[in-house]
C-alpha positions as MATLAB code, in Angstrom:
seq = 'MSKAEEAKKLAGRAAVENHVRNNQVLGIGSGSTIVHAVQRIAERVKQENLNLVCIPTSFQ';
ca = [
       2.613   15.357   15.020;
       1.772   18.645   13.299;
      -1.610   19.262   11.721;
      -0.013   19.162    8.274;
       1.654   15.820    9.009;
      -1.589   14.424   10.424;
      -3.405   15.507    7.239;
      -0.770   13.743    5.112;
      -1.161   10.599    7.198;
      -4.942   10.639    6.795;
      -4.671   11.305    3.051;
      -2.164    8.506    2.467;
      -4.167    6.000    4.467;
      -7.442    7.033    2.790;
      -5.900    6.564   -0.656;
      -4.906    3.012    0.265;
      -8.305    2.197    1.757;
     -10.205    3.573   -1.230;
      -8.052    2.380   -4.116;
      -5.797   -0.572   -3.261;
      -7.237   -3.998   -4.022;
      -5.826   -7.512   -4.298;
      -3.856   -8.452   -7.435;
      -2.894   -4.907   -8.402;
       0.250   -3.304   -9.725;
       0.876   -0.072   -7.814;
       3.066    2.841   -8.790;
       4.711    4.119   -5.619;
       5.551    7.794   -5.942;
       7.833    9.992   -3.915;
       7.058   12.673   -1.413;
       6.160   13.011    2.216;
       2.662   11.519    1.966;
       3.750    8.234    0.392;
       5.432    7.158    3.635;
       2.037    6.879    5.309;
       0.494    5.125    2.326;
       3.281    2.531    2.213;
       2.919    1.891    5.938;
      -0.797    1.220    5.445;
      -0.122   -0.957    2.387;
       2.271   -3.047    4.503;
      -0.351   -3.410    7.243;
      -2.981   -4.524    4.752;
      -0.635   -6.991    3.039;
      -0.007   -8.638    6.418;
      -3.650   -8.548    7.531;
      -5.340   -9.463    4.255;
      -2.564  -11.379    2.498;
      -2.844   -9.037   -0.490;
      -0.949   -9.905   -3.659;
       0.553   -6.633   -4.899;
       3.383   -5.578   -7.159;
       4.803   -2.179   -6.188;
       6.911   -0.233   -8.669;
       8.768    2.924   -7.632;
       8.260    5.900   -9.898;
      11.641    7.312   -8.850;
      14.641    6.504   -6.680;
      15.756    8.814   -3.893;
];
């Protein structure tokens, strides 16, 4: 994994750790960093049984 890709992974995961809480509605954007954030969201939903509604901001 390149340094740039590793930075995106860390940024996406940090955003989820710092801002995602139970019973939220999340806007899921597009771009290369969101992949890592969505992976972490999925992990947390499974681990913590989070109740989230995710809405895409665009379709690709």
